[in-house]
Biotite code that builds the C-alpha atoms (Angstrom):
import biotite.structure as struc

atoms = struc.array([
    struc.Atom([-0.645, 22.008, -12.299], chain_id="A", res_id=1, res_name="UNK", atom_name="CA", element="C"),
    struc.Atom([2.884, 20.812, -11.416], chain_id="A", res_id=2, res_name="UNK", atom_name="CA", element="C"),
    struc.Atom([3.723, 23.152, -8.583], chain_id="A", res_id=3, res_name="UNK", atom_name="CA", element="C"),
    struc.Atom([4.947, 21.957, -5.222], chain_id="A", res_id=4, res_name="UNK", atom_name="CA", element="C"),
    struc.Atom([3.456, 22.933, -1.846], chain_id="A", res_id=5, res_name="UNK", atom_name="CA", element="C"),
    struc.Atom([5.965, 22.437, 0.932], chain_id="A", res_id=6, res_name="UNK", atom_name="CA", element="C"),
    struc.Atom([5.156, 20.550, 4.184], chain_id="A", res_id=7, res_name="UNK", atom_name="CA", element="C"),
    struc.Atom([6.819, 19.150, 7.198], chain_id="A", res_id=8, res_name="UNK", atom_name="CA", element="C"),
    struc.Atom([5.507, 15.537, 6.880], chain_id="A", res_id=9, res_name="UNK", atom_name="CA", element="C"),
    struc.Atom([7.118, 14.801, 3.494], chain_id="A", res_id=10, res_name="UNK", atom_name="CA", element="C"),
    struc.Atom([5.967, 15.219, -0.106], chain_id="A", res_id=11, res_name="UNK", atom_name="CA", element="C"),
    struc.Atom([2.831, 13.474, -1.495], chain_id="A", res_id=12, res_name="UNK", atom_name="CA", element="C"),
    struc.Atom([2.651, 13.119, -5.290], chain_id="A", res_id=13, res_name="UNK", atom_name="CA", element="C"),
    struc.Atom([-0.966, 13.342, -6.556], chain_id="A", res_id=14, res_name="UNK", atom_name="CA", element="C"),
    struc.Atom([-1.511, 12.435, -10.192], chain_id="A", res_id=15, res_name="UNK", atom_name="CA", element="C"),
    struc.Atom([-4.959, 13.474, -11.061], chain_id="A", res_id=16, res_name="UNK", atom_name="CA", element="C"),
    struc.Atom([-6.395, 15.105, -14.283], chain_id="A", res_id=17, res_name="UNK", atom_name="CA", element="C"),
    struc.Atom([-9.552, 16.494, -12.838], chain_id="A", res_id=18, res_name="UNK", atom_name="CA", element="C"),
    struc.Atom([-8.526, 19.994, -11.399], chain_id="A", res_id=19, res_name="UNK", atom_name="CA", element="C"),
    struc.Atom([-11.334, 20.274, -8.847], chain_id="A", res_id=20, res_name="UNK", atom_name="CA", element="C"),
    struc.Atom([-10.448, 16.757, -7.349], chain_id="A", res_id=21, res_name="UNK", atom_name="CA", element="C"),
    struc.Atom([-6.708, 17.514, -7.437], chain_id="A", res_id=22, res_name="UNK", atom_name="CA", element="C"),
    struc.Atom([-7.236, 20.853, -5.609], chain_id="A", res_id=23, res_name="UNK", atom_name="CA", element="C"),
    struc.Atom([-9.390, 19.261, -2.992], chain_id="A", res_id=24, res_name="UNK", atom_name="CA", element="C"),
    struc.Atom([-6.924, 16.509, -2.325], chain_id="A", res_id=25, res_name="UNK", atom_name="CA", element="C"),
    struc.Atom([-3.993, 18.952, -2.176], chain_id="A", res_id=26, res_name="UNK", atom_name="CA", element="C"),
    struc.Atom([-5.966, 21.229, 0.259], chain_id="A", res_id=27, res_name="UNK", atom_name="CA", element="C"),
    struc.Atom([-6.681, 18.437, 2.736], chain_id="A", res_id=28, res_name="UNK", atom_name="CA", element="C"),
    struc.Atom([-3.158, 17.031, 2.602], chain_id="A", res_id=29, res_name="UNK", atom_name="CA", element="C"),
    struc.Atom([-1.653, 20.460, 3.076], chain_id="A", res_id=30, res_name="UNK", atom_name="CA", element="C"),
    struc.Atom([-3.862, 21.032, 6.122], chain_id="A", res_id=31, res_name="UNK", atom_name="CA", element="C"),
    struc.Atom([-2.407, 17.787, 7.553], chain_id="A", res_id=32, res_name="UNK", atom_name="CA", element="C"),
    struc.Atom([1.027, 19.091, 7.021], chain_id="A", res_id=33, res_name="UNK", atom_name="CA", element="C"),
    struc.Atom([2.067, 17.323, 3.877], chain_id="A", res_id=34, res_name="UNK", atom_name="CA", element="C"),
    struc.Atom([3.827, 18.828, 0.943], chain_id="A", res_id=35, res_name="UNK", atom_name="CA", element="C"),
    struc.Atom([2.026, 18.246, -2.278], chain_id="A", res_id=36, res_name="UNK", atom_name="CA", element="C"),
    struc.Atom([3.005, 18.014, -5.928], chain_id="A", res_id=37, res_name="UNK", atom_name="CA", element="C"),
    struc.Atom([0.164, 17.655, -8.560], chain_id="A", res_id=38, res_name="UNK", atom_name="CA", element="C"),
    struc.Atom([0.682, 16.233, -11.987], chain_id="A", res_id=39, res_name="UNK", atom_name="CA", element="C"),
    struc.Atom([-2.195, 16.162, -14.376], chain_id="A", res_id=40, res_name="UNK", atom_name="CA", element="C"),
    struc.Atom([-1.142, 13.222, -16.840], chain_id="A", res_id=41, res_name="UNK", atom_name="CA", element="C"),
    struc.Atom([0.614, 9.900, -16.433], chain_id="A", res_id=42, res_name="UNK", atom_name="CA", element="C"),
    struc.Atom([3.921, 10.717, -18.086], chain_id="A", res_id=43, res_name="UNK", atom_name="CA", element="C"),
    struc.Atom([4.434, 13.713, -15.923], chain_id="A", res_id=44, res_name="UNK", atom_name="CA", element="C"),
    struc.Atom([3.404, 11.751, -12.917], chain_id="A", res_id=45, res_name="UNK", atom_name="CA", element="C"),
    struc.Atom([5.867, 8.980, -13.399], chain_id="A", res_id=46, res_name="UNK", atom_name="CA", element="C"),
    struc.Atom([8.646, 11.496, -14.047], chain_id="A", res_id=47, res_name="UNK", atom_name="CA", element="C"),
    struc.Atom([7.814, 13.451, -10.870], chain_id="A", res_id=48, res_name="UNK", atom_name="CA", element="C"),
    struc.Atom([7.776, 10.204, -8.863], chain_id="A", res_id=49, res_name="UNK", atom_name="CA", element="C"),
    struc.Atom([11.272, 9.304, -10.079], chain_id="A", res_id=50, res_name="UNK", atom_name="CA", element="C"),
    struc.Atom([12.582, 12.956, -9.724], chain_id="A", res_id=51, res_name="UNK", atom_name="CA", element="C"),
    struc.Atom([10.951, 13.992, -6.427], chain_id="A", res_id=52, res_name="UNK", atom_name="CA", element="C"),
    struc.Atom([11.048, 10.656, -4.459], chain_id="A", res_id=53, res_name="UNK", atom_name="CA", element="C"),
    struc.Atom([7.708, 11.366, -2.613], chain_id="A", res_id=54, res_name="UNK", atom_name="CA", element="C"),
    struc.Atom([6.768, 9.602, 0.741], chain_id="A", res_id=55, res_name="UNK", atom_name="CA", element="C"),
    struc.Atom([3.580, 8.419, -1.043], chain_id="A", res_id=56, res_name="UNK", atom_name="CA", element="C"),
    struc.Atom([1.694, 8.616, -4.393], chain_id="A", res_id=57, res_name="UNK", atom_name="CA", element="C"),
    struc.Atom([-2.019, 9.136, -4.797], chain_id="A", res_id=58, res_name="UNK", atom_name="CA", element="C"),
    struc.Atom([-2.799, 7.976, -8.397], chain_id="A", res_id=59, res_name="UNK", atom_name="CA", element="C"),
    struc.Atom([-5.908, 8.286, -10.375], chain_id="A", res_id=60, res_name="UNK", atom_name="CA", element="C"),
    struc.Atom([-6.235, 5.219, -12.781], chain_id="A", res_id=61, res_name="UNK", atom_name="CA", element="C"),
    struc.Atom([-7.767, 6.921, -15.874], chain_id="A", res_id=62, res_name="UNK", atom_name="CA", element="C"),
    struc.Atom([-5.181, 9.478, -16.894], chain_id="A", res_id=63, res_name="UNK", atom_name="CA", element="C"),
    struc.Atom([-4.031, 10.935, -20.175], chain_id="A", res_id=64, res_name="UNK", atom_name="CA", element="C"),
    struc.Atom([-1.004, 9.230, -21.344], chain_id="A", res_id=65, res_name="UNK", atom_name="CA", element="C"),
    struc.Atom([0.223, 6.502, -18.851], chain_id="A", res_id=66, res_name="UNK", atom_name="CA", element="C"),
    struc.Atom([-2.553, 5.143, -16.651], chain_id="A", res_id=67, res_name="UNK", atom_name="CA", element="C"),
    struc.Atom([-2.188, 5.041, -12.858], chain_id="A", res_id=68, res_name="UNK", atom_name="CA", element="C"),
    struc.Atom([-1.690, 1.183, -13.030], chain_id="A", res_id=69, res_name="UNK", atom_name="CA", element="C"),
    struc.Atom([1.045, 1.685, -15.550], chain_id="A", res_id=70, res_name="UNK", atom_name="CA", element="C"),
    struc.Atom([2.781, 4.205, -13.340], chain_id="A", res_id=71, res_name="UNK", atom_name="CA", element="C"),
    struc.Atom([2.544, 1.773, -10.385], chain_id="A", res_id=72, res_name="UNK", atom_name="CA", element="C"),
    struc.Atom([3.771, -1.154, -12.467], chain_id="A", res_id=73, res_name="UNK", atom_name="CA", element="C"),
    struc.Atom([6.763, 0.794, -13.785], chain_id="A", res_id=74, res_name="UNK", atom_name="CA", element="C"),
    struc.Atom([7.731, 2.013, -10.233], chain_id="A", res_id=75, res_name="UNK", atom_name="CA", element="C"),
    struc.Atom([7.635, -1.509, -8.874], chain_id="A", res_id=76, res_name="UNK", atom_name="CA", element="C"),
    struc.Atom([9.548, -3.014, -11.819], chain_id="A", res_id=77, res_name="UNK", atom_name="CA", element="C"),
    struc.Atom([12.339, -0.435, -11.089], chain_id="A", res_id=78, res_name="UNK", atom_name="CA", element="C"),
    struc.Atom([12.547, -1.504, -7.438], chain_id="A", res_id=79, res_name="UNK", atom_name="CA", element="C"),
    struc.Atom([10.598, 1.667, -6.182], chain_id="A", res_id=80, res_name="UNK", atom_name="CA", element="C"),
    struc.Atom([8.286, 0.595, -3.302], chain_id="A", res_id=81, res_name="UNK", atom_name="CA", element="C"),
    struc.Atom([6.997, 4.090, -2.486], chain_id="A", res_id=82, res_name="UNK", atom_name="CA", element="C"),
    struc.Atom([3.423, 3.529, -1.073], chain_id="A", res_id=83, res_name="UNK", atom_name="CA", element="C"),
    struc.Atom([0.863, 3.897, -3.726], chain_id="A", res_id=84, res_name="UNK", atom_name="CA", element="C"),
    struc.Atom([-2.855, 4.649, -3.184], chain_id="A", res_id=85, res_name="UNK", atom_name="CA", element="C"),
    struc.Atom([-5.256, 4.489, -6.180], chain_id="A", res_id=86, res_name="UNK", atom_name="CA", element="C"),
    struc.Atom([-7.983, 7.118, -6.359], chain_id="A", res_id=87, res_name="UNK", atom_name="CA", element="C"),
    struc.Atom([-10.426, 6.270, -9.110], chain_id="A", res_id=88, res_name="UNK", atom_name="CA", element="C"),
    struc.Atom([-14.124, 6.321, -10.230], chain_id="A", res_id=89, res_name="UNK", atom_name="CA", element="C"),
    struc.Atom([-13.870, 2.640, -11.122], chain_id="A", res_id=90, res_name="UNK", atom_name="CA", element="C"),
    struc.Atom([-15.765, 0.644, -8.571], chain_id="A", res_id=91, res_name="UNK", atom_name="CA", element="C"),
    struc.Atom([-15.529, -2.739, -10.207], chain_id="A", res_id=92, res_name="UNK", atom_name="CA", element="C"),
    struc.Atom([-13.839, -5.522, -8.071], chain_id="A", res_id=93, res_name="UNK", atom_name="CA", element="C"),
    struc.Atom([-11.712, -6.629, -11.035], chain_id="A", res_id=94, res_name="UNK", atom_name="CA", element="C"),
    struc.Atom([-10.208, -3.151, -11.235], chain_id="A", res_id=95, res_name="UNK", atom_name="CA", element="C"),
    struc.Atom([-9.449, -3.152, -7.537], chain_id="A", res_id=96, res_name="UNK", atom_name="CA", element="C"),
    struc.Atom([-7.805, -6.577, -7.651], chain_id="A", res_id=97, res_name="UNK", atom_name="CA", element="C"),
    struc.Atom([-5.698, -5.632, -10.632], chain_id="A", res_id=98, res_name="UNK", atom_name="CA", element="C"),
    struc.Atom([-4.496, -2.494, -8.946], chain_id="A", res_id=99, res_name="UNK", atom_name="CA", element="C"),
    struc.Atom([-3.538, -4.396, -5.763], chain_id="A", res_id=100, res_name="UNK", atom_name="CA", element="C"),
    struc.Atom([-1.825, -7.119, -7.775], chain_id="A", res_id=101, res_name="UNK", atom_name="CA", element="C"),
    struc.Atom([0.422, -4.467, -9.358], chain_id="A", res_id=102, res_name="UNK", atom_name="CA", element="C"),
    struc.Atom([1.686, -3.504, -5.870], chain_id="A", res_id=103, res_name="UNK", atom_name="CA", element="C"),
    struc.Atom([-0.690, -0.737, -4.681], chain_id="A", res_id=104, res_name="UNK", atom_name="CA", element="C"),
    struc.Atom([-1.026, -0.344, -0.933], chain_id="A", res_id=105, res_name="UNK", atom_name="CA", element="C"),
    struc.Atom([-4.609, 0.848, -0.894], chain_id="A", res_id=106, res_name="UNK", atom_name="CA", element="C"),
    struc.Atom([-7.579, 1.688, -3.175], chain_id="A", res_id=107, res_name="UNK", atom_name="CA", element="C"),
    struc.Atom([-10.078, 4.559, -2.762], chain_id="A", res_id=108, res_name="UNK", atom_name="CA", element="C"),
    struc.Atom([-13.131, 5.057, -5.054], chain_id="A", res_id=109, res_name="UNK", atom_name="CA", element="C"),
    struc.Atom([-14.855, 8.198, -5.997], chain_id="A", res_id=110, res_name="UNK", atom_name="CA", element="C"),
    struc.Atom([-16.883, 9.914, -4.702], chain_id="A", res_id=111, res_name="UNK", atom_name="CA", element="C"),
    struc.Atom([-14.664, 9.838, -1.630], chain_id="A", res_id=112, res_name="UNK", atom_name="CA", element="C"),
    struc.Atom([-14.204, 11.497, 1.719], chain_id="A", res_id=113, res_name="UNK", atom_name="CA", element="C"),
    struc.Atom([-11.116, 13.748, 1.690], chain_id="A", res_id=114, res_name="UNK", atom_name="CA", element="C"),
    struc.Atom([-10.683, 13.058, 5.409], chain_id="A", res_id=115, res_name="UNK", atom_name="CA", element="C"),
    struc.Atom([-10.651, 9.362, 4.719], chain_id="A", res_id=116, res_name="UNK", atom_name="CA", element="C"),
    struc.Atom([-8.173, 9.750, 1.952], chain_id="A", res_id=117, res_name="UNK", atom_name="CA", element="C"),
    struc.Atom([-5.879, 11.709, 4.306], chain_id="A", res_id=118, res_name="UNK", atom_name="CA", element="C"),
    struc.Atom([-6.484, 9.051, 7.055], chain_id="A", res_id=119, res_name="UNK", atom_name="CA", element="C"),
    struc.Atom([-5.436, 6.337, 4.557], chain_id="A", res_id=120, res_name="UNK", atom_name="CA", element="C"),
    struc.Atom([-2.287, 8.160, 3.664], chain_id="A", res_id=121, res_name="UNK", atom_name="CA", element="C"),
    struc.Atom([-1.383, 8.612, 7.197], chain_id="A", res_id=122, res_name="UNK", atom_name="CA", element="C"),
    struc.Atom([-2.026, 4.980, 7.872], chain_id="A", res_id=123, res_name="UNK", atom_name="CA", element="C"),
    struc.Atom([0.193, 3.707, 5.110], chain_id="A", res_id=124, res_name="UNK", atom_name="CA", element="C"),
    struc.Atom([3.003, 6.049, 6.203], chain_id="A", res_id=125, res_name="UNK", atom_name="CA", element="C"),
    struc.Atom([2.784, 4.843, 9.871], chain_id="A", res_id=126, res_name="UNK", atom_name="CA", element="C"),
    struc.Atom([3.370, 1.368, 8.643], chain_id="A", res_id=127, res_name="UNK", atom_name="CA", element="C"),
    struc.Atom([6.543, 2.486, 6.909], chain_id="A", res_id=128, res_name="UNK", atom_name="CA", element="C"),
    struc.Atom([7.945, 4.985, 9.411], chain_id="A", res_id=129, res_name="UNK", atom_name="CA", element="C"),
    struc.Atom([6.777, 3.832, 12.803], chain_id="A", res_id=130, res_name="UNK", atom_name="CA", element="C"),
    struc.Atom([9.677, 2.990, 15.163], chain_id="A", res_id=131, res_name="UNK", atom_name="CA", element="C"),
    struc.Atom([10.312, -0.700, 15.294], chain_id="A", res_id=132, res_name="UNK", atom_name="CA", element="C"),
    struc.Atom([13.860, -0.722, 16.581], chain_id="A", res_id=133, res_name="UNK", atom_name="CA", element="C"),
    struc.Atom([12.969, -2.710, 19.744], chain_id="A", res_id=134, res_name="UNK", atom_name="CA", element="C"),
    struc.Atom([10.793, -5.209, 17.787], chain_id="A", res_id=135, res_name="UNK", atom_name="CA", element="C"),
    struc.Atom([12.053, -8.822, 18.039], chain_id="A", res_id=136, res_name="UNK", atom_name="CA", element="C"),
    struc.Atom([12.918, -10.750, 14.782], chain_id="A", res_id=137, res_name="UNK", atom_name="CA", element="C"),
    struc.Atom([10.119, -13.097, 13.780], chain_id="A", res_id=138, res_name="UNK", atom_name="CA", element="C"),
    struc.Atom([10.196, -16.499, 12.235], chain_id="A", res_id=139, res_name="UNK", atom_name="CA", element="C"),
    struc.Atom([7.583, -18.768, 10.679], chain_id="A", res_id=140, res_name="UNK", atom_name="CA", element="C"),
    struc.Atom([8.893, -21.911, 8.977], chain_id="A", res_id=141, res_name="UNK", atom_name="CA", element="C"),
    struc.Atom([11.661, -20.891, 6.642], chain_id="A", res_id=142, res_name="UNK", atom_name="CA", element="C"),
    struc.Atom([10.634, -17.115, 6.551], chain_id="A", res_id=143, res_name="UNK", atom_name="CA", element="C"),
    struc.Atom([12.579, -14.694, 8.739], chain_id="A", res_id=144, res_name="UNK", atom_name="CA", element="C"),
    struc.Atom([11.264, -11.206, 9.298], chain_id="A", res_id=145, res_name="UNK", atom_name="CA", element="C"),
    struc.Atom([13.256, -8.295, 10.663], chain_id="A", res_id=146, res_name="UNK", atom_name="CA", element="C"),
    struc.Atom([10.783, -5.546, 11.753], chain_id="A", res_id=147, res_name="UNK", atom_name="CA", element="C"),
    struc.Atom([13.484, -3.038, 12.657], chain_id="A", res_id=148, res_name="UNK", atom_name="CA", element="C"),
    struc.Atom([14.878, -3.155, 9.073], chain_id="A", res_id=149, res_name="UNK", atom_name="CA", element="C"),
    struc.Atom([11.646, -4.225, 7.477], chain_id="A", res_id=150, res_name="UNK", atom_name="CA", element="C"),
    struc.Atom([13.270, -7.051, 5.697], chain_id="A", res_id=151, res_name="UNK", atom_name="CA", element="C"),
    struc.Atom([11.929, -10.569, 4.835], chain_id="A", res_id=152, res_name="UNK", atom_name="CA", element="C"),
    struc.Atom([14.340, -13.341, 4.009], chain_id="A", res_id=153, res_name="UNK", atom_name="CA", element="C"),
    struc.Atom([13.519, -16.895, 2.743], chain_id="A", res_id=154, res_name="UNK", atom_name="CA", element="C"),
    struc.Atom([16.509, -19.242, 2.794], chain_id="A", res_id=155, res_name="UNK", atom_name="CA", element="C"),
    struc.Atom([18.930, -16.127, 3.040], chain_id="A", res_id=156, res_name="UNK", atom_name="CA", element="C"),
    struc.Atom([17.322, -14.283, -0.048], chain_id="A", res_id=157, res_name="UNK", atom_name="CA", element="C"),
    struc.Atom([15.512, -11.037, 0.442], chain_id="A", res_id=158, res_name="UNK", atom_name="CA", element="C"),
    struc.Atom([11.911, -11.000, -0.539], chain_id="A", res_id=159, res_name="UNK", atom_name="CA", element="C"),
    struc.Atom([10.677, -7.553, -1.868], chain_id="A", res_id=160, res_name="UNK", atom_name="CA", element="C"),
    struc.Atom([7.299, -6.765, -0.355], chain_id="A", res_id=161, res_name="UNK", atom_name="CA", element="C"),
    struc.Atom([5.229, -3.615, -0.292], chain_id="A", res_id=162, res_name="UNK", atom_name="CA", element="C"),
    struc.Atom([4.820, -1.912, 3.049], chain_id="A", res_id=163, res_name="UNK", atom_name="CA", element="C"),
    struc.Atom([1.307, -3.279, 3.344], chain_id="A", res_id=164, res_name="UNK", atom_name="CA", element="C"),
    struc.Atom([2.512, -6.784, 2.340], chain_id="A", res_id=165, res_name="UNK", atom_name="CA", element="C"),
    struc.Atom([5.185, -6.632, 4.952], chain_id="A", res_id=166, res_name="UNK", atom_name="CA", element="C"),
    struc.Atom([2.868, -5.634, 7.640], chain_id="A", res_id=167, res_name="UNK", atom_name="CA", element="C"),
    struc.Atom([0.303, -8.208, 6.756], chain_id="A", res_id=168, res_name="UNK", atom_name="CA", element="C"),
    struc.Atom([3.010, -11.005, 6.963], chain_id="A", res_id=169, res_name="UNK", atom_name="CA", element="C"),
    struc.Atom([4.382, -9.548, 10.222], chain_id="A", res_id=170, res_name="UNK", atom_name="CA", element="C"),
    struc.Atom([0.974, -9.438, 11.845], chain_id="A", res_id=171, res_name="UNK", atom_name="CA", element="C"),
    struc.Atom([0.407, -13.116, 11.053], chain_id="A", res_id=172, res_name="UNK", atom_name="CA", element="C"),
    struc.Atom([3.825, -14.036, 12.142], chain_id="A", res_id=173, res_name="UNK", atom_name="CA", element="C"),
    struc.Atom([3.581, -12.233, 15.559], chain_id="A", res_id=174, res_name="UNK", atom_name="CA", element="C"),
    struc.Atom([0.975, -14.815, 16.672], chain_id="A", res_id=175, res_name="UNK", atom_name="CA", element="C"),
    struc.Atom([1.755, -18.080, 14.880], chain_id="A", res_id=176, res_name="UNK", atom_name="CA", element="C"),
    struc.Atom([-1.205, -20.453, 14.984], chain_id="A", res_id=177, res_name="UNK", atom_name="CA", element="C"),
    struc.Atom([-3.626, -17.716, 15.979], chain_id="A", res_id=178, res_name="UNK", atom_name="CA", element="C"),
    struc.Atom([-6.406, -17.415, 13.274], chain_id="A", res_id=179, res_name="UNK", atom_name="CA", element="C"),
    struc.Atom([-7.154, -13.852, 12.167], chain_id="A", res_id=180, res_name="UNK", atom_name="CA", element="C"),
    struc.Atom([-10.376, -12.761, 10.438], chain_id="A", res_id=181, res_name="UNK", atom_name="CA", element="C"),
    struc.Atom([-10.212, -10.615, 7.410], chain_id="A", res_id=182, res_name="UNK", atom_name="CA", element="C"),
    struc.Atom([-11.916, -7.819, 9.432], chain_id="A", res_id=183, res_name="UNK", atom_name="CA", element="C"),
    struc.Atom([-9.327, -8.071, 12.193], chain_id="A", res_id=184, res_name="UNK", atom_name="CA", element="C"),
    struc.Atom([-6.495, -7.922, 9.525], chain_id="A", res_id=185, res_name="UNK", atom_name="CA", element="C"),
    struc.Atom([-8.138, -4.885, 7.816], chain_id="A", res_id=186, res_name="UNK", atom_name="CA", element="C"),
    struc.Atom([-8.250, -3.073, 11.206], chain_id="A", res_id=187, res_name="UNK", atom_name="CA", element="C"),
    struc.Atom([-4.782, -3.816, 12.368], chain_id="A", res_id=188, res_name="UNK", atom_name="CA", element="C"),
    struc.Atom([-2.904, -3.561, 9.066], chain_id="A", res_id=189, res_name="UNK", atom_name="CA", element="C"),
    struc.Atom([-4.939, -1.013, 7.098], chain_id="A", res_id=190, res_name="UNK", atom_name="CA", element="C"),
    struc.Atom([-6.335, 0.862, 9.887], chain_id="A", res_id=191, res_name="UNK", atom_name="CA", element="C"),
    struc.Atom([-10.056, 0.398, 8.966], chain_id="A", res_id=192, res_name="UNK", atom_name="CA", element="C"),
    struc.Atom([-12.555, -2.379, 8.804], chain_id="A", res_id=193, res_name="UNK", atom_name="CA", element="C"),
    struc.Atom([-15.399, -2.821, 6.377], chain_id="A", res_id=194, res_name="UNK", atom_name="CA", element="C"),
    struc.Atom([-17.119, -5.875, 4.926], chain_id="A", res_id=195, res_name="UNK", atom_name="CA", element="C"),
    struc.Atom([-16.527, -4.572, 1.418], chain_id="A", res_id=196, res_name="UNK", atom_name="CA", element="C"),
    struc.Atom([-12.777, -4.360, 2.015], chain_id="A", res_id=197, res_name="UNK", atom_name="CA", element="C"),
    struc.Atom([-12.187, -7.981, 2.854], chain_id="A", res_id=198, res_name="UNK", atom_name="CA", element="C"),
    struc.Atom([-11.379, -8.908, -0.783], chain_id="A", res_id=199, res_name="UNK", atom_name="CA", element="C"),
    struc.Atom([-8.325, -6.542, -0.294], chain_id="A", res_id=200, res_name="UNK", atom_name="CA", element="C"),
    struc.Atom([-6.958, -8.875, 2.285], chain_id="A", res_id=201, res_name="UNK", atom_name="CA", element="C"),
    struc.Atom([-7.327, -11.953, 0.048], chain_id="A", res_id=202, res_name="UNK", atom_name="CA", element="C"),
    struc.Atom([-5.544, -10.313, -2.771], chain_id="A", res_id=203, res_name="UNK", atom_name="CA", element="C"),
    struc.Atom([-2.676, -9.177, -0.573], chain_id="A", res_id=204, res_name="UNK", atom_name="CA", element="C"),
    struc.Atom([-2.407, -12.694, 0.965], chain_id="A", res_id=205, res_name="UNK", atom_name="CA", element="C"),
    struc.Atom([-2.159, -14.040, -2.603], chain_id="A", res_id=206, res_name="UNK", atom_name="CA", element="C"),
    struc.Atom([0.539, -11.525, -3.444], chain_id="A", res_id=207, res_name="UNK", atom_name="CA", element="C"),
    struc.Atom([2.620, -12.375, -0.309], chain_id="A", res_id=208, res_name="UNK", atom_name="CA", element="C"),
    struc.Atom([2.307, -16.116, -1.110], chain_id="A", res_id=209, res_name="UNK", atom_name="CA", element="C"),
    struc.Atom([3.474, -15.689, -4.691], chain_id="A", res_id=210, res_name="UNK", atom_name="CA", element="C"),
    struc.Atom([6.461, -13.729, -3.425], chain_id="A", res_id=211, res_name="UNK", atom_name="CA", element="C"),
    struc.Atom([7.376, -16.387, -0.803], chain_id="A", res_id=212, res_name="UNK", atom_name="CA", element="C"),
    struc.Atom([7.505, -18.913, -3.367], chain_id="A", res_id=213, res_name="UNK", atom_name="CA", element="C"),
    struc.Atom([8.198, -22.411, -1.903], chain_id="A", res_id=214, res_name="UNK", atom_name="CA", element="C"),
    struc.Atom([7.717, -20.942, 1.574], chain_id="A", res_id=215, res_name="UNK", atom_name="CA", element="C"),
    struc.Atom([4.153, -19.785, 0.802], chain_id="A", res_id=216, res_name="UNK", atom_name="CA", element="C"),
    struc.Atom([2.652, -22.598, 2.754], chain_id="A", res_id=217, res_name="UNK", atom_name="CA", element="C"),
    struc.Atom([3.564, -20.866, 6.008], chain_id="A", res_id=218, res_name="UNK", atom_name="CA", element="C"),
    struc.Atom([0.349, -18.806, 5.475], chain_id="A", res_id=219, res_name="UNK", atom_name="CA", element="C"),
    struc.Atom([-2.703, -21.034, 5.821], chain_id="A", res_id=220, res_name="UNK", atom_name="CA", element="C"),
    struc.Atom([-6.278, -20.366, 4.906], chain_id="A", res_id=221, res_name="UNK", atom_name="CA", element="C"),
    struc.Atom([-8.888, -21.199, 7.427], chain_id="A", res_id=222, res_name="UNK", atom_name="CA", element="C"),
    struc.Atom([-12.017, -21.581, 5.303], chain_id="A", res_id=223, res_name="UNK", atom_name="CA", element="C"),
    struc.Atom([-14.919, -19.358, 6.304], chain_id="A", res_id=224, res_name="UNK", atom_name="CA", element="C"),
    struc.Atom([-12.736, -17.589, 9.062], chain_id="A", res_id=225, res_name="UNK", atom_name="CA", element="C"),
    struc.Atom([-9.579, -16.074, 7.806], chain_id="A", res_id=226, res_name="UNK", atom_name="CA", element="C"),
    struc.Atom([-5.724, -16.713, 7.781], chain_id="A", res_id=227, res_name="UNK", atom_name="CA", element="C"),
    struc.Atom([-3.002, -17.868, 10.159], chain_id="A", res_id=228, res_name="UNK", atom_name="CA", element="C"),
    struc.Atom([0.759, -18.458, 10.057], chain_id="A", res_id=229, res_name="UNK", atom_name="CA", element="C"),
    struc.Atom([2.039, -21.867, 10.925], chain_id="A", res_id=230, res_name="UNK", atom_name="CA", element="C"),
    struc.Atom([5.205, -21.953, 12.922], chain_id="A", res_id=231, res_name="UNK", atom_name="CA", element="C"),
])
């Protein structure tokens, strides 16, 4: 592995040590118009992420060398917020939560639908690249959100959020006081809705609150329903 397939929609890095799975993922992404670079161990994957600057990374968790979670953690620690999707055989909720807490944007378990994987990649990239130039600035409490530049400020300081965290916060801020169910947030932010995925929303909300620090209270939990942003 390690070859690059060119594409018009940008390069996706796939780090997967099972060759049949890697080939399947590559085939479907190439069909969609993406370029693909495949690495089969964690160290090569991290080096490729830093060297090639892909538009998104699809990371297996159990890899030779560095694990997928370690790759994600090192990217985030270095200020690299390239969208990350975990692709793994682990279906335990603890594994999903840990992955999302490290800054992953989505989590897909094996066996998986290649079409769903491609749809998830497209969805996370739409959140990053969609035109927001005409979007008005948003404000809830001391939190200011600039959708056109995808910047969040608290008391003048920039808060570093993943693309998914940004869109989750912006979605709540667009309708202050409106209570969103977890299913609604999954559908509008992630692009899909499933009862089994609602824990994903909770983890991301917790991450956003942690990063907002003293301003975290602008996001309020409505027990038994979902979340709202207080003006």
